[in-house]
C-alpha positions in Angstrom: 116.5 -107.5 18.0 115.7 -106.0 14.6 118.2 -103.6 13.1 116.7 -100.1 13.1 117.2 -97.3 10.7 119.0 -95.1 13.2 120.7 -97.7 15.4 123.9 -95.7 15.2 122.4 -92.8 17.1 124.8 -92.0 19.9 123.8 -92.9 23.5 122.6 -89.7 25.3 125.2 -88.5 27.8 123.1 -87.6 30.8 124.7 -85.1 33.3 125.6 -86.4 36.8 124.8 -90.0 35.8 127.1 -92.9 35.6 130.7 -93.6 36.6 134.2 -92.7 35.4 136.9 -95.0 34.3 137.5 -98.1 36.4 139.7 -97.2 39.4 143.3 -98.4 39.2 143.7 -98.5 35.5 143.9 -101.5 33.1 145.9 -103.6 35.6 142.8 -103.5 37.9 140.2 -104.3 35.3 137.9 -107.3 36.0 138.4 -110.3 33.7 134.7 -111.2 33.5 133.9 -111.2 29.8 130.7 -109.3 30.4 132.7 -106.1 30.9 133.3 -103.7 28.0 137.0 -102.7 27.8 136.2 -99.4 26.2 133.7 -98.5 29.0 136.2 -99.6 31.6 138.7 -97.2 30.1 136.4 -94.2 29.4 133.6 -94.6 32.0 130.0 -95.4 31.6 127.3 -92.7 31.4 124.6 -94.8 29.8 121.0 -94.9 30.9 121.4 -98.2 32.8 121.0 -99.3 36.4 124.2 -99.5 38.4 124.5 -103.3 38.4 125.0 -103.1 34.7 127.7 -100.4 34.7 130.6 -101.3 32.3 128.8 -104.3 30.9 128.5 -104.8 27.2 125.0 -104.4 25.6 125.0 -108.1 24.7 125.7 -109.1 28.3 123.0 -106.9 29.6 120.4 -108.3 27.1 121.5 -111.9 28.0 121.0 -111.2 31.7 117.6 -109.6 31.1 116.6 -112.6 29.0 116.9 -114.9 32.0 114.0 -113.3 33.8 111.8 -111.4 31.4 108.1 -111.2 32.2 105.3 -113.0 30.4 103.7 -110.0 28.8 104.7 -108.4 25.5 103.7 -105.0 24.1 102.3 -104.2 20.6 101.9 -100.8 19.1 100.1 -99.8 16.0 102.4 -97.5 14.0 100.5 -96.0 11.1 101.2 -92.3 11.8 104.8 -92.4 13.1 103.5 -91.7 16.6 106.1 -90.0 18.8 104.8 -91.9 21.8 106.2 -95.2 20.6 109.7 -94.4 22.0 108.2 -93.7 25.4 106.2 -97.0 25.4 109.4 -98.9 24.4 111.2 -97.3 27.4 108.4 -98.3 29.7 108.4 -101.8 28.3 112.1 -102.0 29.1 111.5 -100.7 32.6 108.9 -103.4 33.3 111.0 -106.1 31.6 108.5 -106.9 28.8 109.3 -110.0 26.8 109.1 -108.3 23.4 107.8 -105.1 21.7 105.9 -105.6 18.5 105.7 -102.7 16.1 102.7 -103.1 13.8 102.5 -101.1 10.5 105.4 -98.8 9.6 108.7 -100.3 10.4 110.5 -97.0 11.2 109.4 -95.3 14.4 110.5 -92.3 16.4 113.1 -93.4 18.9 113.8 -90.2 20.7 111.6 -91.1 23.7 113.1 -94.5 24.0 116.4 -93.1 25.4 118.3 -95.9 23.7 116.4 -98.6 25.8 115.5 -100.3 22.5 119.1 -101.7 22.5 118.2 -103.8 25.5 114.7 -104.8 24.3 113.6 -107.4 21.8 111.7 -105.6 19.0 109.8 -107.4 16.2 108.0 -105.8 13.3 104.7 -106.9 11.7 103.4 -105.4 8.5 99.8 -105.8 9.5 97.5 -106.5 12.4 96.8 -109.9 10.8 100.4 -110.8 11.2 100.4 -109.9 14.9 97.2 -112.0 15.4 98.7 -115.0 13.6 101.8 -114.7 15.9 99.6 -114.5 19.0 97.5 -117.5 18.0 100.6 -119.6 17.1 102.3 -118.9 20.4 99.3 -119.1 22.7 99.2 -115.5 23.7 96.0 -113.6 24.4 95.7 -110.1 22.9 94.5 -107.5 25.4 93.7 -104.3 23.6 93.7 -100.9 25.4 91.1 -98.4 24.3 88.1 -96.5 25.8 85.5 -98.0 23.4 82.1 -99.4 24.2 82.3 -102.7 26.0 85.8 -102.1 27.5 86.5 -103.5 30.9 88.0 -101.1 33.5 91.6 -102.1 33.8 91.6 -102.2 37.6 89.0 -105.0 37.6 90.5 -107.0 34.8 92.4 -110.3 35.4 95.3 -110.2 33.0 96.5 -113.5 31.5 100.1 -114.2 32.5 101.1 -114.7 28.8 99.6 -111.9 26.8 100.2 -109.1 24.3 99.1 -105.6 25.5 98.0 -103.8 22.3 98.1 -100.0 22.1 96.9 -97.7 19.3 97.9 -94.3 18.0 97.7 -91.0 19.9 94.3 -89.5 19.0 92.5 -92.2 16.9 93.4 -95.0 19.2 93.3 -98.6 17.9 92.0 -99.5 14.5 88.7 -101.4 14.3 90.5 -104.4 13.1 92.7 -104.5 16.2 89.7 -104.1 18.5 87.8 -106.9 16.7 90.8 -109.2 17.0 91.4 -108.7 20.7 90.5 -111.4 23.2 89.7 -108.5 25.6 89.6 -104.7 25.6 90.4 -102.7 28.7 90.1 -99.0 29.5 91.5 -96.7 32.1 88.9 -94.9 34.1 89.0 -91.1 33.7 87.3 -88.2 35.6 88.3 -85.0 33.8 87.3 -83.3 30.6 90.0 -84.8 28.2 88.8 -87.5 25.9 91.8 -89.7 26.3 95.1 -90.2 28.1 98.5 -89.7 26.5 99.3 -93.1 24.9 102.6 -93.4 26.7 101.0 -92.7 30.1 98.2 -95.2 29.4 100.8 -97.9 28.4 102.7 -97.3 31.7 99.5 -97.7 33.7 98.4 -100.9 32.0 101.9 -102.5 32.2 102.1 -101.7 35.9 98.7 -103.3 36.4 100.1 -106.5 34.8 103.1 -106.3 37.1 100.9 -105.9 40.2 99.0 -109.1 39.3 101.9 -111.3 38.2 105.2 -109.9 39.5 104.3 -107.9 42.6 
């Protein structure tokens, strides 16, 4: 996982979430090396599921790596979009293989709720770098945008190994990204708004992949 500019940001302490110190004190602590002694002593209020309580970050990542899914997520980051953090959090929830940040390396992490610590994140300076990676590793690029020629996401058969490519809130994907994609999908809409929130759209598309390959 790439080092980030604000990796030292403290873990949000959510109310009424987590557990206190391990019952019984140090004499009762488990000897499994996956457990974090500081968390055993102080309690664990992190934004993790209960099975990972008291585990070190490294142990959690190692466990997730044993069964990550075949899709990755890529996000164009030309405008420091605040939705990127939300997309990273969703990618973690659906156990994406990797998140690729294309463009600016620094991104707004607030919406990620520190889930980026448990998610492999790779940076690419340009869309051309992402395309080269996809071709070298045999991954199809599935772009998500409501542009002419897009396929409705509910009728699209997702490749098992693919990169789901999302654009910026507002302008959407760059023309270069759309042109490079092996397929472009869109989410059917019925109201007056021109587009969905980028974070919401990403969640819908990732879940569609899950329905087809991990349901």
